[in-house]
N, C-alpha and C positions, 0 to 999 in steps of 0.2 A: 539584085543587090539588098539594098535598103528593105526589099520586103522580105527574103529569108531574114535577117540581122532580125528586124520583127519576128519569124515568125518564131524564134526561138527567147526573145528575151518577152513579147507579149506572153505568153501563157508562165513561164519565172516567174513574173513581174505580178502576176494574177495569186498564184500560189503562195507569193514572198504575205500580198497585201493580206490574204487569208488567215495564212499563220502565228502574223502580224493582232491582225482583228481577232481571232479567240486567244493567242496568250494574253492579249493589255484584256477579254473578253472574265479569263481564267481570276487572271491577277487582281482588279476587282473585283470582282466577288470574293478572293479572297476579305480583299484588304473591309469587305461591308465586314463582313463575315466575322471577323475578328473589332470590325469596332462593335459590332454588337453583342458579341462573348464580354468585353470589356464591359460596357456600358451595367449588361446583366449584375457585372464583379457584382460593381458599388456601385447600384441597388443595395445586393445585398448585406453591401455594405451599409450602406446609408439609409435604409432603408428606416432597418430597428434605432439610429441612431437617433436620422426624426423625428422617430412615431414615439421616444422617449422624452427630447427636451420636447413637443408638446404637450407627454400629463409631469414633465419636469411642474408648464408654465401655467398648469390646470390649477393645480398645485398648490406654486407659488396666489392662484388665483384665489381658492381658495385659503388660504390661510393669511389671506394679508387681508377682506369679507373681514368687517365691523363686527359680522357674529362672535369669526371664532377670534379673530385679534381679540377684543376685548373676556369674553374667557380665558385667554391666556393668560393676559397682561394686565388685568387686574387684578387687588393685592388689594387688602385692610391696612382703613389709615392714605391711601397716598387723595388724592386733593388732586382737583381737574385740569392743572396746567402739569400735574409730572402725573398721571393720564397723556394726556393729549402727546408729551416727550417720549415717553415706550413704546405708547400706539404710533405715534414716525416712523419711530428707527425704528423699529420689527421689522415695516412697509423697509422700512431706506435700502437693510442688513436680508433684507428676504430678498428687496432685486438685485442690488449689489453680488447675492450668491446668481444669478439666476439673468445674470447680461449676457451673459456666453451662448442663449440659445437659442438668442438669435440670427443667426451661422444658420440652423438650421431650420426655422421659421420664415412663411411669409411675408413681404415689405408689411402684406395690406398688416396680415394677422400683428407680429409685432404692435402695429400703430394702436392696433387697440386696445391690443396690452397697459403698455403705457398707459393712455388716457384710461383705462381702467383705473392701472394707478393712484395719475392724477385728478381722477373723482375722487374716488375716494378719501385720498390725504385734504381733494377740495373737500369737506362733508367733515370730517376730525373740526381741521380749521375752520370755517364758519360753524362749527355747533361748539367751540371751545371759549372765540369771542361771547358769547349770550351767561358764558360762566362764570364768575370771578374763580382767579387760579387757584387759591386759597376755599373750595369750598372741596366737599367734596368727592369723587372718583367720579361717586354711583351715581351724580345729580349728569353730571357729559356724558356718562354710561345710558345711561337716562334717552339725553335727549338726541346722543347720539342713535339707540335707538329706535324711535318717534319718532324723526326724524326718516326711514329708514324707508321705514315705514310708509310713507308720507310720495316716497320718489311713487313716479310713475315707470322706472327700467331702474332694479336692482347693477350701480355698478359693474358687480364685477362679476354675474351674470351672464354676461347679451355678454358677453369677453367671448365664456367659459362657453356660451351658446357656440358661436365665433365658433371656435376655436375643432366646434364635434365638426361642424360638419366640413369644414374642410380635410378635414383630417379621415372621415367619410369620404368624401372627397379623390383624396388623394392614394386614398388605402383603399 
C-alpha cells in the first residue's frame, strides 16, 4: 500500500519540483532583464550629466589658471594687494559655482581638482608676499607668471590631464 502511494506521490512531486524550478528560473531571468533595463535607462540619463560635470570642471580649471585669471581681472591702476584680492575672489566665486559637480566625479578626480585650486591660491599668495601691497599690479602679475614658468608642473594642467584620462576611461 505504501508503495502504491509512493508511485502516485513521487511522480507528482517531481513534476511539481520541475515546474517550480522552471518558474523560478523564468522569474529570475525576468528580474535580471528588468535590472539591466533600469541600469541602461539610468546610464542614458547620468552619462550626459557626468560628462557635463567634467566639462564644467575643466572650464573651471582653465578659468582659474593664473594666465587666464590675470588677463581677466587685471585692470589699469590696480595695486598688487587689490589684484591679489580680485584673483582670490574670482577663484572662490568659480569654486562655489562648481561645487555641486563633485557629485558626478570620482573622489580621486575631485581631490585632484581641489589640490589644483589650492596650488593656484598658494602661488598667488606666495607671490603676493614678495611684492609690496601698494605697488602696481603689473609687478605681481609679472612675478606670478615668472614663478609659473619656473614650476615643474603647472597647477591646473595636471588636473586637466587627469580629468581627460578619466573621461576617456569612463566613456
